[in-house]
C-alpha positions as CSV (number, residue, x, y, z in Angstrom):
1,M,54.4,24.8,1.7
2,F,56.4,26.7,-0.9
3,I,59.5,24.8,0.2
4,F,58.1,21.6,-1.3
5,L,57.4,23.3,-4.6
6,F,61.1,24.0,-4.9
7,L,61.7,20.3,-5.1
8,I,60.0,20.2,-8.5
9,S,63.3,20.9,-10.2
10,G,65.0,18.0,-8.5
11,L,62.2,15.7,-9.4
12,F,62.4,17.0,-13.0
13,L,66.1,16.2,-12.9
14,G,65.3,12.7,-11.6
15,W,62.8,12.2,-14.4
16,S,65.5,13.2,-16.9
17,L,68.0,10.8,-15.3
18,G,65.4,8.0,-15.6
19,A,64.7,8.9,-19.2
20,N,68.4,9.2,-20.2
21,D,70.7,7.0,-18.0
22,A,68.2,4.3,-17.0
23,S,67.5,3.4,-20.6
24,N,70.9,1.6,-20.6
25,L,69.7,-1.1,-18.2
26,F,67.3,-3.1,-20.3
27,G,67.8,-1.4,-23.8
28,T,69.2,-4.4,-25.6
29,A,67.0,-6.9,-23.8
30,V,63.9,-5.0,-24.9
31,G,65.3,-4.2,-28.3
32,T,65.9,-7.9,-29.1
33,Q,62.5,-8.8,-27.6
34,M,64.1,-11.0,-25.0
35,I,61.8,-9.3,-22.4
36,K,58.9,-6.9,-22.6
37,F,59.4,-3.2,-21.9
38,K,56.7,-3.3,-19.3
39,T,58.5,-6.0,-17.3
40,A,61.8,-4.2,-17.7
41,A,60.3,-0.9,-16.5
42,I,58.8,-2.4,-13.4
43,I,61.9,-4.3,-12.4
44,G,64.1,-1.2,-13.1
45,S,61.9,1.1,-11.2
46,L,61.7,-1.1,-8.1
47,F,65.4,-1.7,-7.8
48,V,66.3,2.0,-8.5
49,I,64.1,2.9,-5.5
50,L,65.8,0.3,-3.3
51,G,69.3,1.3,-4.3
52,S,68.5,5.0,-3.7
53,V,67.1,4.5,-0.3
54,I,69.4,1.8,1.0
55,Q,72.8,2.9,-0.4
56,G,72.5,6.5,-1.7
57,S,74.2,8.4,1.2
58,G,77.8,7.7,0.3
59,T,78.0,9.6,-3.0
60,T,75.8,12.4,-1.6
61,K,78.4,13.4,1.0
62,T,81.1,13.7,-1.8
63,L,78.8,15.9,-3.9
64,S,77.9,18.1,-0.9
65,A,81.6,18.5,-0.1
66,L,82.2,19.9,-3.7
67,G,80.0,22.9,-2.9
68,T,77.4,23.2,-0.1
69,V,74.3,24.6,-1.7
70,N,72.9,26.1,1.5
71,A,69.7,27.9,0.3
72,I,66.6,26.2,-1.1
73,G,66.4,28.8,-3.9
74,G,69.9,28.0,-5.0
75,A,69.3,24.2,-4.8
76,F,66.2,24.7,-6.9
77,T,68.0,26.7,-9.6
78,V,71.0,24.3,-9.7
79,A,68.8,21.2,-10.1
80,L,66.6,23.0,-12.7
81,C,69.6,24.1,-14.8
82,A,71.1,20.6,-14.7
83,A,67.7,19.1,-15.8
84,V,67.4,21.6,-18.7
85,I,70.9,20.8,-19.9
86,V,70.2,17.1,-19.8
87,M,66.9,17.5,-21.6
88,I,68.6,19.5,-24.4
89,M,71.2,16.8,-24.8
90,T,68.6,14.1,-24.7
91,R,66.6,16.0,-27.3
92,Y,69.5,15.5,-29.7
93,R,69.7,11.8,-28.6
94,L,73.1,12.2,-27.0
95,P,73.7,10.0,-23.9
96,V,74.8,12.8,-21.7
97,S,75.5,12.3,-18.0
98,T,73.3,13.8,-15.3
99,G,76.4,13.8,-13.1
100,H,78.3,16.0,-15.5
101,A,75.4,18.5,-15.6
102,I,74.9,18.6,-11.8
103,V,78.6,19.0,-11.1
104,G,78.8,21.8,-13.6
105,A,75.7,23.5,-12.0
106,I,77.2,23.3,-8.5
107,V,80.5,24.8,-9.7
108,G,78.4,27.6,-11.4
109,W,76.6,28.2,-8.1
110,C,79.9,28.4,-6.2
111,Y,81.3,30.9,-8.7
112,Y,78.1,33.1,-8.5
113,T,77.8,33.0,-4.7
114,A,81.6,33.3,-4.1
115,N,81.6,30.1,-2.2
116,P,84.9,28.1,-2.5
117,V,85.0,25.2,-4.9
118,E,86.7,22.2,-3.4
119,Y,89.0,21.5,-6.3
120,G,90.4,18.4,-4.6
121,I,86.9,16.9,-4.6
122,L,86.4,18.2,-8.2
123,A,89.6,16.5,-9.3
124,K,88.4,13.3,-7.6
125,I,85.1,13.5,-9.5
126,V,86.7,14.3,-12.8
127,G,89.2,11.5,-12.3
128,S,86.3,9.1,-11.7
129,W,84.8,10.3,-15.1
130,V,88.1,9.1,-16.7
131,I,88.6,5.9,-14.7
132,S,85.0,4.6,-14.8
133,P,84.8,4.0,-18.5
134,V,88.3,2.4,-18.5
135,L,87.1,0.1,-15.7
136,G,83.9,-0.6,-17.6
137,A,85.9,-1.5,-20.7
138,A,88.2,-3.8,-18.7
139,F,85.3,-5.6,-16.9
140,S,83.2,-6.0,-20.1
141,Y,86.3,-7.3,-22.0
142,L,86.9,-10.0,-19.5
143,L,83.2,-10.8,-19.0
144,Y,82.5,-11.1,-22.7
145,L,85.4,-13.4,-23.2
146,L,84.1,-15.7,-20.4
147,I,80.5,-15.6,-21.6
148,R,81.5,-16.3,-25.2
149,K,83.8,-19.2,-24.1
150,F,80.9,-20.6,-22.0
151,I,78.4,-20.4,-24.9
152,R,80.8,-22.0,-27.3
153,S,81.8,-24.9,-25.0
154,S,78.3,-25.5,-23.7
155,R,76.2,-28.3,-25.1
156,M,73.0,-26.8,-23.8
157,H,69.9,-26.9,-26.0
158,M,69.2,-23.6,-27.9
159,L,65.9,-23.0,-26.2
160,K,67.4,-23.6,-22.7
161,M,70.3,-21.3,-23.6
162,E,67.9,-18.6,-24.7
163,S,65.9,-19.0,-21.4
164,L,69.2,-18.7,-19.4
165,I,70.2,-15.5,-21.3
166,R,66.7,-14.0,-20.7
167,V,67.0,-14.7,-16.9
168,S,70.5,-13.4,-16.9
169,L,69.4,-10.1,-18.6
170,I,66.7,-9.6,-16.0
171,V,68.9,-10.4,-12.9
172,I,71.8,-8.2,-14.2
173,G,69.4,-5.4,-15.2
174,A,68.0,-5.5,-11.6
175,F,71.5,-5.3,-10.2
176,A,72.3,-2.4,-12.5
177,A,69.2,-0.6,-11.6
178,Y,70.1,-1.0,-7.9
179,S,73.6,0.3,-8.5
180,L,72.3,3.2,-10.6
181,G,70.0,4.3,-7.8
182,A,72.7,4.0,-5.2
183,N,75.2,6.0,-7.2
184,N,73.1,8.6,-9.0
185,I,70.5,9.6,-6.4
186,A,73.1,12.2,-5.3
187,N,72.8,13.9,-8.7
188,V,69.1,14.2,-8.2
189,M,68.6,15.2,-4.6
190,G,72.1,15.8,-3.3
191,V,71.9,19.6,-3.7
192,F,68.8,19.8,-1.5
193,V,70.3,17.9,1.5
194,D,71.9,20.9,3.1
195,S,69.0,23.3,2.4
196,F,66.0,21.2,3.1
197,S,64.8,20.2,6.6
198,F,61.9,17.8,7.1
199,S,61.1,15.0,9.4
200,L,58.1,12.6,9.5
201,N,57.2,10.3,12.4
202,I,54.7,7.4,11.8
203,G,54.4,5.6,15.1
204,S,57.9,4.3,15.9
205,L,59.1,4.9,12.3
206,S,61.1,8.1,11.9
207,I,61.8,9.4,8.4
208,S,64.6,12.0,8.0
209,S,64.7,14.7,5.4
210,T,67.5,12.9,3.5
211,Q,65.5,9.6,3.4
212,F,62.5,11.5,2.2
213,L,64.5,13.3,-0.5
214,F,66.0,10.0,-1.7
215,F,62.6,8.3,-1.8
216,I,60.8,11.0,-3.8
217,G,63.9,11.4,-6.1
218,S,63.9,7.7,-6.8
219,L,60.2,7.8,-7.6
220,A,61.0,10.5,-10.2
221,I,63.7,8.3,-11.7
222,A,61.3,5.4,-11.9
223,L,58.7,7.7,-13.6
224,G,61.4,8.6,-16.2
225,I,62.1,4.9,-16.8
226,I,58.4,4.2,-17.3
227,T,57.5,7.2,-19.5
228,Y,60.5,8.1,-21.6
229,S,63.4,5.7,-21.3
230,K,63.3,4.4,-24.9
231,K,64.6,7.7,-26.3
232,V,68.4,7.0,-26.0
233,M,68.2,3.2,-26.4
234,Y,69.0,3.3,-30.1
235,T,72.2,5.4,-29.6
236,I,73.5,3.2,-26.8
237,G,72.3,-0.1,-28.1
238,N,73.0,0.3,-31.8
239,G,74.7,3.7,-32.3
240,V,78.1,2.6,-30.8
241,L,78.0,-1.1,-31.5
242,S,75.4,-3.5,-32.8
243,M,74.3,-5.4,-29.7
244,T,73.4,-9.0,-29.1
245,P,72.0,-10.4,-25.8
246,E,75.4,-11.9,-24.9
247,M,77.1,-8.6,-25.4
248,A,74.4,-6.8,-23.4
249,I,75.0,-9.2,-20.4
250,A,78.7,-8.4,-20.4
251,A,78.2,-4.6,-20.9
252,V,75.4,-4.1,-18.4
253,L,77.1,-6.3,-15.7
254,A,80.3,-4.3,-16.1
255,Q,78.3,-1.1,-15.8
256,A,76.6,-2.3,-12.6
257,L,79.9,-3.4,-11.0
258,V,81.5,0.0,-11.6
259,L,78.5,1.9,-10.3
260,F,78.3,-0.4,-7.2
261,I,82.1,0.0,-6.5
262,F,81.9,3.8,-6.6
263,S,78.9,3.9,-4.2
264,S,79.6,1.1,-1.8
265,T,80.4,2.5,1.7
266,S,81.0,-1.0,3.1
267,L,83.5,-1.9,0.4
268,S,85.4,1.4,1.0
269,N,85.4,0.8,4.7
270,T,86.7,-2.8,4.2
271,L,89.6,-1.4,2.2
272,I,90.4,1.1,4.9
273,S,90.3,-1.5,7.6
274,A,92.7,-3.6,5.5
275,G,95.2,-0.6,5.4
276,L,94.4,0.1,1.7
277,P,93.4,3.4,0.2
278,P,89.6,3.9,0.2
279,I,87.5,3.9,-3.0
280,P,86.2,7.4,-3.7
281,L,82.5,7.5,-3.3
282,V,81.6,9.7,-6.2
283,P,78.6,9.8,-8.5
284,V,79.8,8.4,-11.9
285,S,78.1,8.5,-15.2
286,S,76.2,5.3,-16.0
287,S,76.2,6.3,-19.7
288,Q,79.9,6.9,-19.6
289,V,80.6,3.5,-18.0
290,L,78.3,1.7,-20.5
291,V,80.0,3.3,-23.5
292,G,83.3,2.2,-22.0
293,A,81.8,-1.3,-21.6
294,L,80.6,-1.3,-25.2
295,I,84.1,-0.4,-26.3
296,G,85.5,-3.3,-24.3
297,V,83.1,-5.7,-26.0
298,G,83.9,-4.1,-29.3
299,L,87.6,-4.8,-28.8
300,V,86.9,-8.5,-28.4
301,K,84.9,-8.5,-31.6
302,G,87.4,-6.2,-33.4
303,V,87.9,-2.5,-33.6
304,Q,86.2,-2.4,-37.0
305,E,82.9,-3.2,-35.2
306,L,83.0,0.2,-33.3
307,K,81.4,3.3,-34.7
308,M,84.1,5.8,-34.0
309,K,82.2,8.8,-35.2
310,M,79.4,8.2,-32.8
311,I,81.9,7.6,-29.9
312,G,83.5,11.0,-30.8
313,N,80.1,12.8,-30.6
314,I,79.4,11.2,-27.3
315,V,82.7,12.2,-25.8
316,L,82.3,15.7,-27.1
317,S,78.9,15.9,-25.4
318,W,80.5,14.8,-22.1
319,V,83.1,17.5,-22.3
320,S,80.6,20.2,-23.3
321,T,78.0,19.4,-20.7
322,P,79.8,20.7,-17.6
323,V,80.9,23.9,-19.3
324,L,77.4,24.6,-20.6
325,S,75.9,23.8,-17.2
326,I,78.3,26.2,-15.4
327,V,77.4,29.1,-17.8
328,F,73.7,28.4,-17.8
329,T,73.5,28.1,-14.0
330,F,75.5,31.3,-13.4
331,I,73.2,33.3,-15.7
332,S,70.0,31.6,-14.2
333,L,71.2,32.4,-10.6
334,F,71.6,36.0,-11.6
335,F,68.0,36.3,-12.7
336,V,66.6,34.3,-9.8
337,D,68.6,36.4,-7.3
338,R,68.6,39.9,-8.8
339,V,65.3,39.9,-10.7
340,F,63.0,37.6,-8.6
341,G,64.6,38.4,-5.3
342,I,64.9,34.7,-4.3
343,Q,67.8,33.9,-1.9
344,V,70.2,31.5,-3.6
345,S,72.8,31.4,-0.8
346,S,72.8,31.8,3.0
347,N,75.8,34.1,2.7
348,E,75.1,37.7,4.0
349,S,76.3,39.3,0.8
350,I,76.9,38.0,-2.7
351,P,79.4,39.9,-4.9
352,D,77.8,41.8,-7.8
353,P,79.1,40.3,-11.1
354,G,78.8,43.8,-12.7
355,A,80.7,45.7,-9.9
356,Q,84.1,47.3,-10.6
357,A,87.2,46.4,-8.7
358,G,88.2,48.8,-5.8
359,P,86.3,50.5,-3.0
360,V,82.7,51.2,-3.9
361,A,80.3,53.3,-1.8
362,S,77.2,51.3,-2.4
363,A,76.5,48.0,-4.2
364,V,74.2,48.1,-7.3
365,T,71.3,45.7,-7.1
366,Y,68.9,44.6,-9.8
367,H,66.1,42.9,-7.9
368,V,62.6,44.4,-7.8
369,P,62.5,46.7,-4.7
370,V,58.8,46.3,-4.0
371,N,58.5,43.8,-1.1
372,T,54.8,43.1,-1.9
373,T,55.7,41.6,-5.2
374,H,58.3,39.1,-3.8
375,H,55.7,36.3,-3.2
376,F,54.1,37.0,-6.6
377,F,57.4,36.5,-8.5
378,L,58.1,33.4,-6.4
379,L,54.8,31.9,-7.2
380,A,55.1,33.0,-10.9
381,L,58.5,31.3,-11.1
382,I,57.3,28.1,-9.6
383,L,54.2,28.0,-11.9
384,L,56.6,28.7,-14.8
385,V,58.7,25.7,-13.9
386,I,55.5,23.5,-13.5
387,A,54.3,24.7,-16.9
388,F,57.7,24.0,-18.4
389,V,57.8,20.5,-17.0
390,I,54.2,19.9,-18.3
391,Y,55.2,21.3,-21.7
392,I,58.3,19.0,-21.9
393,V,56.2,16.0,-20.9
394,V,53.5,16.8,-23.4
395,L,56.1,17.5,-26.1
396,N,57.8,14.2,-25.4
397,K,54.6,12.3,-25.5
398,R,53.8,13.9,-28.8
399,N,57.2,13.1,-30.2
400,Y,56.9,9.6,-28.8
401,G,53.6,9.3,-30.7
402,K,55.2,10.6,-33.8
403,A,58.1,8.2,-33.3
404,R,55.7,5.3,-32.9
405,A,53.8,6.3,-36.0
406,E,57.0,6.6,-37.9
407,G,58.2,3.3,-36.5
408,Y,54.9,1.7,-37.6
409,R,55.2,3.3,-41.1
410,Q,58.8,2.1,-41.3
411,A,57.7,-1.4,-40.1
412,K,55.0,-1.5,-42.8
413,Q,57.6,-0.3,-45.4
414,N,60.0,-3.0,-44.2
415,L,57.3,-5.6,-44.4
416,F,56.4,-4.5,-47.9
417,S,60.1,-4.6,-48.9
418,D,60.4,-8.1,-47.4
419,C,57.3,-9.3,-49.2
420,H,58.6,-7.7,-52.5
421,K,61.9,-9.4,-52.0
422,A,60.2,-12.7,-51.1
423,L,58.1,-12.5,-54.3
424,N,61.2,-11.7,-56.3
425,D,63.0,-14.7,-54.7
426,I,60.0,-16.9,-55.5
427,E,59.9,-15.7,-59.1
428,V,63.7,-16.3,-59.4
429,S,63.2,-19.8,-57.9
430,T,60.3,-20.5,-60.2
431,V,62.4,-19.5,-63.2
432,Q,65.3,-21.6,-62.0
433,L,62.9,-24.6,-61.5
434,E,61.5,-24.1,-64.9
435,N,65.0,-24.0,-66.4
436,V,66.0,-27.1,-64.4
437,S,62.8,-28.9,-65.6
438,L,63.4,-27.8,-69.2
439,A,67.0,-29.0,-69.0
440,T,65.7,-32.3,-67.5
441,R,63.2,-32.7,-70.3
442,L,65.8,-31.9,-72.9
443,E,68.1,-34.5,-71.4
444,E,65.3,-37.0,-71.4
445,R,64.6,-36.3,-75.1
446,K,68.2,-36.6,-75.9
447,N,68.4,-40.0,-74.1
448,Q,65.3,-41.1,-75.9
449,L,66.8,-40.1,-79.3
450,I,69.9,-42.0,-78.5
451,T,67.8,-45.0,-77.5
452,Y,65.8,-44.8,-80.7
453,S,68.9,-44.5,-82.7
454,L,70.4,-47.6,-81.0
455,N,67.1,-49.5,-81.5
456,I,67.0,-48.5,-85.2
457,G,70.5,-49.7,-85.6
458,E,69.8,-53.0,-83.8
459,Q,66.6,-53.5,-85.8
460,R,68.5,-52.8,-89.0
461,R,71.1,-55.4,-88.2
462,Y,68.5,-57.9,-87.2
463,L,66.6,-57.4,-90.5
464,E,69.8,-57.8,-92.4
465,L,70.4,-61.1,-90.6
466,I,66.8,-62.2,-91.6
467,S,67.4,-61.1,-95.1
468,A,70.6,-63.0,-95.3
469,S,69.0,-66.2,-93.8
470,I,66.1,-66.1,-96.3
471,E,68.5,-65.6,-99.2
472,E,70.5,-68.6,-98.0
473,A,67.3,-70.7,-97.9
474,I,66.4,-69.6,-101.4
475,K,69.8,-70.6,-102.7
476,A,69.7,-74.0,-101.0
477,E,69.4,-76.9,-103.5
478,G,67.3,-79.4,-101.5
479,A,63.8,-78.8,-100.1
480,E,64.7,-80.3,-96.8
481,E,67.6,-77.8,-96.4
482,K,65.4,-74.9,-97.3
483,I,62.8,-76.0,-94.7
484,R,65.5,-76.4,-92.0
485,L,66.9,-73.0,-92.6
486,L,63.4,-71.4,-92.6
487,K,62.4,-73.2,-89.3
488,N,65.6,-72.0,-87.5
489,Q,64.9,-68.5,-88.6
490,L,61.2,-68.8,-87.4
491,I,62.4,-70.0,-84.0
492,E,64.8,-67.1,-83.7
493,I,62.1,-64.6,-84.6
494,K,59.7,-66.0,-82.0
495,Q,62.4,-65.8,-79.3
496,R,63.0,-62.2,-80.2
497,M,59.2,-61.6,-79.9
498,S,59.1,-62.7,-76.2
499,F,61.1,-59.7,-74.8
500,S,61.6,-61.7,-71.6
501,G,64.7,-59.8,-70.6
502,E,63.0,-56.4,-70.9
503,V,59.9,-57.7,-69.1
504,D,61.9,-59.0,-66.2
505,E,63.7,-55.6,-66.0
506,I,60.3,-53.9,-65.8
507,Y,59.2,-56.2,-63.0
508,R,62.4,-55.6,-61.1
509,Q,62.0,-51.8,-61.2
510,V,58.3,-51.9,-60.2
511,E,59.1,-54.2,-57.3
512,Q,61.8,-51.8,-56.0
513,A,59.3,-48.9,-56.3
514,H,56.5,-50.8,-54.6
515,M,58.3,-52.9,-52.0
516,E,55.7,-52.2,-49.3
517,F,53.0,-53.4,-51.6
518,I,54.9,-56.6,-52.5
519,E,55.4,-57.3,-48.7
520,K,51.6,-56.8,-48.0
521,L,50.7,-59.0,-50.9
522,N,52.9,-61.8,-49.8
523,E,51.5,-61.6,-46.2
524,S,47.9,-61.5,-47.2
525,N,48.0,-63.9,-50.2
526,P,51.0,-66.2,-49.8
527,H,49.4,-68.8,-52.1
528,L,49.7,-66.7,-55.3
529,T,51.9,-67.9,-58.1
530,N,54.7,-65.7,-59.6
531,K,52.6,-65.1,-62.8
532,E,49.6,-64.0,-60.7
533,K,51.9,-61.7,-58.7
534,K,53.2,-60.2,-62.0
535,I,49.6,-59.5,-63.1
536,L,48.8,-57.8,-59.8
537,V,52.0,-55.7,-59.9
538,L,51.1,-54.5,-63.4
539,L,47.6,-53.7,-62.2
540,R,49.2,-51.7,-59.4
541,I,51.0,-49.4,-61.8
542,G,47.8,-48.9,-63.8
543,L,48.1,-51.1,-66.9
544,S,45.0,-52.4,-68.6
545,S,44.6,-56.0,-69.9
546,K,45.4,-55.0,-73.4
547,E,48.6,-53.3,-72.2
548,M,49.6,-56.4,-70.1
549,A,49.1,-59.0,-72.9
550,P,52.3,-58.3,-74.9
551,L,54.3,-58.1,-71.7
552,L,53.0,-61.5,-70.5
553,N,53.3,-62.9,-74.0
554,I,49.7,-64.0,-73.9
555,S,46.4,-62.8,-75.5
556,T,44.1,-60.2,-74.0
557,K,41.5,-62.9,-73.4
558,S,43.9,-64.9,-71.3
559,V,44.7,-61.9,-69.2
560,E,40.9,-61.4,-68.5
561,I,40.6,-65.0,-67.6
562,S,43.6,-64.7,-65.2
563,R,42.0,-61.6,-63.6
564,Y,38.7,-63.4,-63.1
565,R,40.5,-66.3,-61.4
566,L,42.5,-63.9,-59.2
567,R,39.2,-62.3,-57.9
568,A,37.9,-65.7,-56.9
569,K,41.3,-66.7,-55.4
570,M,41.5,-63.5,-53.3
571,G,37.9,-63.8,-52.1
572,L,36.6,-60.6,-53.7
573,H,32.8,-60.0,-54.1
574,R,31.2,-59.5,-57.5
575,N,30.7,-55.8,-56.9
576,E,34.3,-55.2,-55.9
577,N,36.8,-53.9,-58.5
578,L,40.1,-55.8,-58.6
579,T,42.1,-52.8,-59.7
580,Q,40.7,-50.5,-57.0
581,F,41.3,-53.2,-54.4
582,I,45.0,-53.5,-55.5
583,Q,45.4,-49.7,-55.5
584,S,44.1,-49.5,-51.9
585,L,46.7,-52.0,-50.5
């Protein structure tokens, strides 16, 4: 039963991979609220499991060829050290590769156990670390150009386009999750393949140890996606380049294509059958590919969009991870082997790192010589690992709670800032409106003063004409001439008192402002005279009989009589008000 407990370190590494690398799949889609995190986590987990079980064997063979970890204790230590390195890097929010950590741990195991390192395989893996981000950049560059051209040339409605982008993010995220599981399950469970033997038969269904390892490893990755995959989203989604859904489609699809290419056995066999060199089936870094893809998208938008300092930090973490993993694994293997007495290799003898060169009579060992304590230390080590895993999970949950609280506080602060800014904008707009209103009133007063000045001038000229006409009548010799001149002047004064031109202009402006009312009036009462229509129009704008009398050049009593006749002509009852009736039309 102890052998299954050794798998805890591999499962912990799978959880770390899900928390670190798998956050790249739906980070932008969730960050831009195109899809919910719950939906993204379920889809990502399902397709990671499918990719691991269906297509995960190709990269596992390459990783096993680098160094065959042939003891379960060694596989446990290698996986645990890689997981710890990944967790430390994730703690500092650096998108480190699980593949870098596990390769460094395997090399450290080979150095400690004196097993040969297949440097040809190592060169192939390191070469893939260089080529994969370049391919990711090239693919994303071309894909983003095509997507941007499609969006700009499409006449699709905005809501339909948004729905298409959302579906595309889900489909491409599922494909990327499948490719991630197929390519990276070797990093999680590859070291256990040569040291773990297990078979399970359920009726006619036979499950091999490799299939079992891939399945439980993929479950651990899925658990990492669900519980802790938001941790590195900010660095990948916004730390390198501010992302949009269109950019995310290009970047994640480019990542999925590169991962699929380096894990597809059928594609490699197709090239071999065509007489072409095969594709190396190696576990590549999904974070590495995605950063390369983001750089490709950034090249389309312009180099100034890239955050070169963040890219430099990420590259430095990629270089330092294998070195740290080698050193940490070497030291850990020493304690596991020499202190706890757990076999880390099936070799008969492991060279003592502290032994001097030359013939030595007896090797110096550091493990506890009491055989009865072996199982105690083994159990203590496993319990220590379990406690460490629980501590990390609890610590991460606590940090996640703090991050949520900080995010909530920041959201409230942002909301307060937005409200304060909105209030300032409203205040500025109010002041501007008041200034505009004041300027308008000043302009109206200015126009009124100009009008008054013109009227005063006109009235003065008219009074001068009257004065001259009266003087002329006074100076006339005959009485008939005087009477004639005074009659002409009286006629002219009465014509001036009619204001017919001004009244007609008032009617014209009112009719333009109340065209709908005029049309309804003509339809309902076509028998009305023009004078009656004028009275109704003046009632419409709220004038009283006293105010209408000078405009109509009649007395107030005549206006009242006309209103009474209009009530009868329009068939209104005695208790109905003519003004209210006209206002309701």
